Structures are given as structure tokens and as C-alpha cells.
C-alpha positions as CSV (number, residue, x, y, z in Angstrom):
1,M,0.0,0.0,0.0
2,S,1.3,3.4,-1.0
3,I,0.2,6.6,0.7
4,A,-0.6,9.6,-1.5
5,L,-0.4,13.0,0.3
6,V,-2.6,15.4,-1.7
7,N,-4.0,18.9,-1.5
8,A,-1.0,20.7,0.0
9,R,1.5,23.2,-1.2
10,V,4.7,21.2,-1.3
11,L,8.1,22.9,-0.6
12,R,10.6,21.7,-3.3
13,G,13.8,23.8,-3.5
14,T,12.7,27.4,-3.3
15,S,9.1,27.0,-4.4
16,L,5.8,26.0,-2.9
17,L,4.1,23.9,-5.5
18,D,0.4,23.3,-5.9
19,G,-1.2,20.2,-7.5
20,Q,1.5,17.9,-6.3
21,C,1.1,14.4,-4.7
22,V,3.8,13.0,-2.5
23,L,3.7,9.2,-2.7
24,I,5.1,7.3,0.3
25,S,6.0,3.6,0.4
26,G,8.2,1.6,2.7
27,G,9.0,4.7,4.8
28,R,10.5,6.6,1.9
29,I,9.2,9.1,-0.7
30,E,8.5,6.9,-3.7
31,D,7.7,9.7,-6.1
32,I,6.2,13.1,-6.6
33,V,3.5,13.2,-9.3
34,P,0.5,15.4,-10.3
35,A,-2.3,14.9,-7.8
36,E,-4.7,13.4,-10.3
37,A,-2.2,10.7,-11.3
38,A,-2.1,9.2,-7.8
39,R,-5.2,7.0,-8.0
40,G,-5.8,3.3,-8.3
41,P,-5.7,0.1,-6.3
42,G,-3.1,0.0,-3.6
43,I,-3.0,3.8,-3.1
44,E,-4.5,5.5,0.0
45,R,-5.1,9.2,-0.6
46,V,-4.7,11.5,2.3
47,D,-6.2,15.0,2.0
48,L,-3.9,17.6,3.7
49,G,-6.5,20.3,3.6
50,G,-4.5,22.9,1.7
51,G,-1.6,23.1,4.2
52,L,2.1,23.5,3.7
53,L,4.0,20.2,3.4
54,L,7.6,20.8,4.4
55,P,10.7,18.6,5.1
56,G,10.8,17.5,8.7
57,F,12.8,19.7,11.0
58,I,16.2,18.5,12.4
59,D,17.5,19.7,15.8
60,T,21.1,19.0,16.7
61,Q,20.9,20.4,20.2
62,V,18.1,19.0,22.4
63,N,18.8,18.8,26.1
64,G,15.3,17.9,27.0
65,G,11.6,18.2,26.5
66,G,8.3,16.7,27.8
67,G,9.5,17.2,31.4
68,V,12.7,15.2,30.8
69,L,16.4,16.2,31.0
70,F,18.6,13.8,29.2
71,N,21.4,14.3,31.9
72,D,19.0,13.2,34.7
73,A,18.0,10.0,33.0
74,P,20.2,8.9,30.0
75,T,17.9,6.1,29.0
76,V,16.1,4.9,25.9
77,E,12.7,5.9,27.5
78,S,14.0,9.5,28.1
79,I,15.1,9.7,24.4
80,R,11.6,8.5,23.4
81,R,9.8,11.0,25.6
82,I,12.0,13.9,24.5
83,G,11.5,13.0,20.8
84,R,7.8,12.8,21.3
85,A,7.6,16.3,22.9
86,H,9.6,17.9,20.0
87,R,7.7,16.0,17.3
88,R,4.6,17.9,18.2
89,F,6.4,21.0,16.8
90,G,7.7,19.5,13.6
91,T,11.0,18.0,14.7
92,T,11.3,14.7,13.0
93,G,15.1,14.2,13.6
94,F,17.1,15.1,16.7
95,L,20.3,14.6,18.7
96,P,19.6,14.1,22.4
97,T,22.2,16.3,24.0
98,L,24.2,15.6,27.1
99,I,25.5,18.6,29.1
100,S,28.9,18.4,30.9
101,T,29.0,15.5,33.3
102,D,31.2,12.6,34.4
103,L,32.5,10.2,31.8
104,E,30.6,7.4,33.3
105,V,27.3,9.2,32.5
106,V,28.6,10.0,29.0
107,A,29.1,6.2,28.5
108,Q,25.5,5.6,29.8
109,A,24.1,8.2,27.4
110,I,26.0,6.7,24.4
111,G,24.8,3.2,25.3
112,A,21.2,4.5,25.6
113,T,21.4,6.2,22.2
114,R,22.8,3.1,20.6
115,E,19.9,1.1,22.0
116,A,17.4,3.8,20.9
117,L,18.8,3.7,17.3
118,A,18.6,-0.1,17.3
119,A,15.0,0.0,18.6
120,G,13.9,2.5,16.0
121,V,12.9,5.2,18.4
122,P,11.2,7.8,16.2
123,G,13.4,10.7,15.2
124,V,16.7,9.9,17.0
125,L,19.7,10.4,14.7
126,G,22.6,10.0,17.2
127,I,23.9,11.9,20.2
128,H,25.3,15.4,20.9
129,I,27.9,15.4,23.7
130,E,28.3,19.0,24.8
131,G,31.2,18.9,27.2
132,P,32.8,18.2,29.6
133,F,35.7,19.3,27.5
134,L,34.9,23.0,27.8
135,S,36.4,26.3,28.9
136,V,35.9,27.3,32.6
137,E,35.9,31.0,31.4
138,R,33.0,30.3,29.0
139,K,31.2,27.6,31.0
140,G,27.8,29.3,31.1
141,V,25.6,27.1,33.3
142,H,27.8,24.0,32.9
143,D,29.0,22.7,36.2
144,P,32.7,23.8,36.5
145,A,33.4,20.7,38.7
146,K,32.7,18.5,35.7
147,L,34.9,20.3,33.2
148,R,38.2,18.6,32.1
149,E,40.8,18.5,29.4
150,L,40.3,16.2,26.4
151,D,43.2,13.8,26.0
152,E,43.8,10.4,24.4
153,S,42.0,8.5,27.1
154,A,38.5,9.8,26.1
155,V,38.8,9.4,22.3
156,G,37.7,5.8,22.3
157,L,34.6,6.6,24.4
158,L,33.6,9.6,22.2
159,S,33.8,7.5,19.0
160,S,32.1,4.4,20.4
161,L,28.5,4.9,19.3
162,G,28.8,2.7,16.3
163,A,25.6,3.9,14.6
164,G,24.0,7.2,13.8
165,R,25.9,10.4,14.3
166,T,28.0,11.6,17.2
167,L,28.5,15.4,17.6
168,V,31.0,16.6,20.2
169,T,31.1,20.2,21.4
170,L,34.5,21.1,22.8
171,A,36.7,24.1,23.5
172,P,39.7,23.8,21.2
173,E,42.0,25.2,23.8
174,V,41.4,22.3,26.2
175,T,42.7,19.7,23.8
176,T,45.1,19.5,20.9
177,P,44.7,19.8,17.1
178,Q,45.9,16.2,16.9
179,I,43.0,15.0,19.1
180,I,40.5,16.9,17.0
181,R,41.9,15.2,14.0
182,R,41.7,11.8,15.7
183,L,38.0,12.4,16.5
184,A,37.2,13.6,13.0
185,E,38.9,10.6,11.4
186,A,36.9,8.3,13.7
187,G,33.7,9.8,12.3
188,V,32.9,12.2,15.1
189,I,31.5,15.6,14.1
190,V,33.5,18.2,16.1
191,S,32.0,21.6,17.0
192,A,33.5,24.4,19.0
193,G,31.5,25.8,21.9
194,H,31.8,27.2,25.4
195,T,35.3,28.3,24.4
196,N,37.6,31.2,25.0
197,A,39.9,30.2,22.2
198,T,41.8,32.8,20.1
199,Y,41.2,33.3,16.4
200,A,44.5,31.5,15.7
201,E,43.5,28.5,17.9
202,V,40.2,28.1,16.1
203,R,41.8,28.4,12.7
204,E,44.2,25.6,13.6
205,A,41.3,23.5,14.9
206,L,39.5,24.1,11.6
207,R,42.5,22.8,9.7
208,H,42.4,19.6,11.8
209,G,38.7,18.7,11.3
210,L,36.6,21.2,13.3
211,R,33.3,21.4,11.4
212,G,30.9,23.6,13.4
213,F,30.2,26.1,16.1
214,T,27.7,25.5,18.8
215,H,25.1,28.2,19.5
216,L,27.1,30.9,17.7
217,F,27.8,34.1,19.8
218,N,26.8,32.4,23.1
219,A,29.5,31.3,25.5
220,M,32.5,32.0,23.2
221,S,35.1,34.7,22.7
222,Q,33.7,37.6,20.7
223,L,34.7,39.5,17.6
224,T,36.8,42.6,18.7
225,S,38.9,45.1,16.9
226,R,42.2,43.3,17.4
227,E,41.3,39.8,18.3
228,P,38.6,38.2,16.1
229,G,38.0,35.4,18.6
230,V,35.8,32.4,18.0
231,V,33.0,34.5,16.5
232,G,35.3,36.1,14.0
233,A,36.8,32.8,13.0
234,A,33.4,31.2,12.6
235,L,32.0,34.0,10.4
236,E,35.1,34.2,8.2
237,D,35.4,30.5,7.5
238,P,33.2,29.6,4.5
239,S,32.9,25.9,5.1
240,S,31.9,25.4,8.7
241,W,28.4,25.3,10.1
242,C,27.0,27.6,12.8
243,G,24.1,26.6,15.0
244,V,22.0,29.6,16.1
245,I,19.2,29.9,18.6
246,V,16.6,32.3,17.0
247,D,14.4,33.1,20.0
248,G,15.1,36.9,20.0
249,E,17.0,36.6,23.3
250,H,20.1,34.4,22.8
251,I,21.2,36.6,19.9
252,A,19.8,40.1,19.2
253,P,18.2,40.0,15.7
254,P,20.4,42.8,14.3
255,V,23.5,40.8,15.3
256,L,22.2,37.7,13.6
257,R,21.2,39.7,10.5
258,L,24.7,41.0,10.3
259,A,26.1,37.5,10.7
260,L,24.0,36.2,7.8
261,R,25.6,38.8,5.6
262,C,29.1,37.5,6.4
263,K,28.6,33.9,5.4
264,R,26.3,32.0,3.0
265,H,23.0,31.0,4.6
266,E,23.7,27.4,3.8
267,R,26.1,27.3,6.7
268,F,23.6,28.4,9.4
269,M,21.3,26.0,11.1
270,L,18.5,26.5,13.6
271,V,18.9,24.8,17.0
272,T,16.7,25.0,20.1
273,D,19.0,24.2,23.0
274,A,15.7,23.1,24.5
275,M,15.3,22.2,28.2
276,P,12.7,19.9,29.9
277,P,9.8,22.5,30.0
278,L,9.4,22.3,26.2
279,G,5.9,20.9,25.5
280,T,4.8,21.2,29.2
281,D,3.5,23.8,31.6
282,L,6.6,23.6,33.8
283,R,8.0,27.0,34.8
284,T,11.0,25.8,36.8
285,F,13.3,22.7,36.8
286,E,16.5,21.5,38.4
287,L,19.8,21.5,36.5
288,Q,22.6,19.8,38.3
289,G,21.4,21.0,41.7
290,R,20.5,24.6,40.5
291,R,17.0,26.0,40.1
292,I,16.3,27.2,36.5
293,S,13.3,29.4,35.7
294,V,11.4,29.8,32.4
295,R,10.7,33.3,31.1
296,G,8.9,33.0,27.8
297,A,11.1,31.2,25.3
298,V,14.2,31.4,27.4
299,C,15.5,29.7,30.6
300,Y,17.7,31.4,33.2
301,D,19.5,30.3,36.4
302,E,19.3,32.2,39.7
303,Q,22.1,34.5,38.7
304,G,20.3,35.5,35.5
305,R,22.5,33.5,33.2
306,L,21.1,31.9,30.1
307,A,20.3,28.2,30.7
308,G,19.0,26.9,27.4
309,S,15.6,27.6,25.9
310,N,11.9,26.7,26.0
311,I,11.4,27.1,22.2
312,D,10.6,24.6,19.5
313,L,12.0,24.5,16.0
314,A,8.8,25.5,14.3
315,S,8.9,28.7,16.3
316,C,12.6,29.2,15.4
317,V,11.6,28.9,11.7
318,R,8.8,31.4,12.2
319,N,11.2,33.8,14.0
320,A,13.8,33.5,11.2
321,I,11.1,34.8,8.9
322,E,9.7,37.5,11.2
323,L,12.9,38.7,12.9
324,L,15.5,38.1,10.3
325,G,13.5,38.8,7.1
326,L,14.2,35.5,5.5
327,P,11.9,34.0,2.9
328,L,10.0,30.9,3.9
329,H,12.1,28.4,2.0
330,E,15.4,29.7,3.5
331,A,14.0,29.6,7.0
332,V,12.8,26.1,6.5
333,H,16.1,25.0,5.0
334,M,17.8,26.3,8.1
335,G,15.7,24.0,10.1
336,S,15.9,20.9,7.8
337,L,18.3,20.8,4.9
338,Y,21.2,22.6,6.4
339,P,21.4,20.5,9.6
340,A,21.0,17.4,7.4
341,E,24.0,18.5,5.4
342,F,25.9,19.2,8.6
343,L,25.2,15.7,9.8
344,G,26.1,14.2,6.5
345,L,22.5,13.0,5.9
346,A,21.4,15.2,3.1
347,G,21.1,12.2,0.8
348,Q,18.3,10.9,3.2
349,L,16.8,13.9,4.9
350,G,16.1,17.6,4.6
351,R,14.3,17.6,1.2
352,I,11.1,16.3,-0.3
353,E,12.6,14.3,-3.0
354,P,12.1,10.7,-4.3
355,G,14.3,8.2,-2.4
356,H,14.5,10.4,0.7
357,R,13.1,9.2,4.0
358,A,9.5,10.3,4.4
359,N,10.2,12.7,7.3
360,L,7.7,15.5,6.8
361,V,5.8,18.2,8.6
362,L,2.4,19.6,7.7
363,T,1.7,23.2,8.8
364,D,-0.8,25.9,8.3
365,E,0.2,29.3,6.7
366,G,1.3,30.5,10.1
367,L,3.7,27.5,10.5
368,N,1.6,25.9,13.2
369,V,2.2,22.2,13.0
370,R,-0.7,20.0,12.1
371,A,0.9,16.6,11.6
372,T,4.3,14.9,11.1
373,W,5.6,11.8,9.4
374,I,8.7,10.0,10.5
375,D,9.8,7.2,8.1
376,G,6.3,7.4,6.6
377,K,4.4,6.9,9.9
378,T,2.1,9.8,10.7
379,E,1.2,11.4,14.0
380,P,-1.1,14.5,14.5
381,A,0.4,17.4,16.4
């Protein structure tokens, strides 16, 4: 049985196309044909009510959701609950993200992710290990007692997932270019974040396999007149990817608009950095013994420091249009195609094209999510 999704405006490339039918079979997009051609035995037609059919969103930085913090319970069930919470807002692929902790907990989280991938937990694409190899000077709300240098002893652990994708956020100055190269050669995607590195240190890391920057502008050395810092190196480098939290608070919109003029848009991707309250009515939660409060789309600790977000990717896409002036297709690509490219999954995800996995999101004109498909299986929002 093939499923024919009809009566929607389908985003393909830069255009929303009417009169198209997306045929799904075996968890993948079988074909895209004129709507009237998709009739006959073995075809179930699904009327999408004139909505927008978009590639499913991909979030590479998901600390929690649905009342769950991955650090507190690095288990398969936590991954499942976090994924379910984010799916309601169009996220059909995500990396559960572990904040700086002991290496024993890192090992547990990697094991749980491996099990989740094997069990086919909807949406999970791998793991993001954010720390503990970070700068004390730029720690943000990460527990300084957990931070450490990255040496040879941890390389095996960080590259041990064996399936999916592993993203590691580190501060280049707490390790060596050679270790970064070792990780990259082992298939780990290395990103710089929570770092006080100099421009020169970042350039050296880029030459040795650094591929991205975690929540650009936040918790990193800034662009100044004499020292470009991490931000300057990130914006100058044409090949690396930059994750950005577009909630209007983590980065002032004018700053992000300037950043988008420095580097091609294909190298920016939306992330949420979401915490447990996402998808719930929670207004406070505990993070490694500290009380965190929710104020709108942003979370803060008791000292007023940023502590992640309470925003979903559909809202980030909407904000990219409203706050940054981006066209719909570009904002959607920042939440789907570009993170897929960053993860090396653009041949499977991020586009509505024949042969791709049927990870899709249906929205109304205001980008309010109505339904999602993950590997062809649907769920209403």
C-alpha cells in the first residue's frame, strides 16, 4: 500500500508547488507526481487540507523536553519522551544532548542512544555530547566541577556509538589539534562551543577537522577590533556550520542579520538548545542542583545567566522569517536541509525528493504544526 499525500502546497527547492502528490511507500518518498495521477488500487489518498508540506525539521541540540532532562536519565525511554515532545512541533530528527557530566554518565548516554537507534525510536539520529571538554571561562551554566581537558583517554569513548551520528562540542584550547583530527577521522563531528579560544587556535582546529560552532555568539570569545575570537573565525570560515538559537534573546536579531551577511546562509542551522519544559506547563526545573526558571522562550538560572531555551523548531523557523526577514524556503532549509548537510545526511533527509526518508511536517500558513511523518508513519500534532 502506497500513501498519497494530496491537497497541500509542497516545498521543493525554493518554491511551494500546488497540485503535487507525494507518494510514500516503505518509509520513503516513492515519487512526486501530479495529484490526479495518484489514483488506483493500492493507493491510499490523504487530503492535507491545503496546508504546507515541508521537510521535517532536524534539531542537533536537544537537552530535554516533555519534562525530561537527558542528563538526569540517560535512557532509551528518556530519548523516546524527548523526541515525542519535540515531534509535536515538527521536529522529525534530533540529537539528544548531554551537558557536561562525568565520563561514566557519558558512557551511559552513548549506550542508551545506541539502544534507541537499534530499537527504531522515532526521530533519534545520534547523540550530541556538549562537554565536559569546555572552557571554565566560558562555561555558562555548565558545572565547573565537571569540566576537564580532552586527552587520548577519552577518544575511544567519544567515538564508540557505532551507529547514527556523534556530535561533540568542545573548546579547542582544552585539547590539541591532533586529538581533534583523531575524532574527525573516527567519524565524530566536532564543534567548538563554550570556548575562550583565540582566532588562531580556532583556525588551527578548523585545519584539523573542526566542522561547526555550537550556539554561535553564546558562550564564546567575541569579535573585537584586534582579536577576532571564535565568532570572527566562525564568520570568516566559508565551510563550517553555525548553530543559532533564534528566540530573540540568545542573539539580538540585528546581530544575527549581520552574521547572515558575512557567510552564506547554507552554513547556518537552527537549534533550540531546549530544556525539559518544552511541551509542558513547567515554569521551573533543576539542572545539576540549580534552580532554572522559564521566562517566555528562554531559561535562566538564579544569577540571570542563560540556561537553554523553551522554544521549539517551528517557532525558530517562524522567528527566522519575522525577525531576520528570511523567505519561507530559506528559514525552512535552516531547520531541515542545512542541519541534514551538517550531519552528512542530506542524501536521506532535509528535502522532499524521491528516495529520501519520508520525514515530513504539515503546517498551516502560520507554520503551526498539524501533523508529522517519520519514516512514513504519521502522528497528529
